[in-house]
N, C-alpha and C positions, 0 to 999 in steps of 0.2 A: 552430368558427367559426360565428357566427350571421348570418342574413340580418336586417339591421336597416333597410334602406332599402326604401321602397315603389316605387322607380323601375323595378321590373321590369314590363314591359308586361303580363304575364299576371296581375299583381296588381290590375289595374284592375277596379273594380266599375261596370259600365255602369248598373246599377239606381240607384246612389247618386251617380253622376258624380264618383267620386273613386278614389284609390288607398288601399289599406289596408296596414298593416304590423303585424307581431307579432314579438316577439323570444323566442328560446329556448322555443318551445312555449307562450308566454304566461307563462313563469316570471318574466320581467323586468317590474317595475312601471314604467310610463312616465310616469304623472301623479301629482299630489299626492293624488288620491282613490282610488288603487289601480287606475287604468286600465291595461289591458294591451294594448289595441288603439290604433292611431293612424290617423287619417284625413287624407288630403291631397286636398282638393277641387280639381277641375280649374279652373284660373284662367279667368276669362271672356275675358281677353285673352291670346292665345298668347305674347305677349312678357313677361307678368308672371311672376314667380318662383312656384314652388309653395311653399306653406306647409302644414305639418301640425300636428296637435295631438292629444293623447291623448283618447280617448272611451271611454265605457262601451258595451258591446254592446247595452244596452237603448235607447240613443239612436239608433244607426245600426249596422247590421251588414253584413258582406259578403254578397253574394247566394250562393245555394247552389252555383252554378258555381264561384265563387272558393273557397268552402270545400272543394268536391270536389278542386280542384287542390292546395290546401294540404295536405289529408289525403293525397292520392296521392303528393305530393312529400316527405312527411315533415316539413312545416313545422309542422303541428299533429297531435295525436293525436285519435282518435275521441272521447275524453273531453273534450278542450278544445273540439272542434267542438260537442258538445252544450251545453257551457257558453255558447259564443258564441250558438248558436241560441236558447237559452232566456233570454239576457240576464243571465247570472250572472257 
């Protein structure tokens, strides 16, 4: 079973003001251009729904604290982490 939603509070990236999501260690392509990460910006109005979209890690990437958690919890491997950090 894969974690596919970013609604877990510890997946929030304070630096980018959004939640991030990744599926199956980044093996699942989420967007039309090969994106494997998704970002869910925090709505300006607390009553507005959250909307997410696929992104390339070169556009925006989770902060190191979130990547640490993902790696520690087995959400990503060290190899996938390096790819995210380098924007590949």
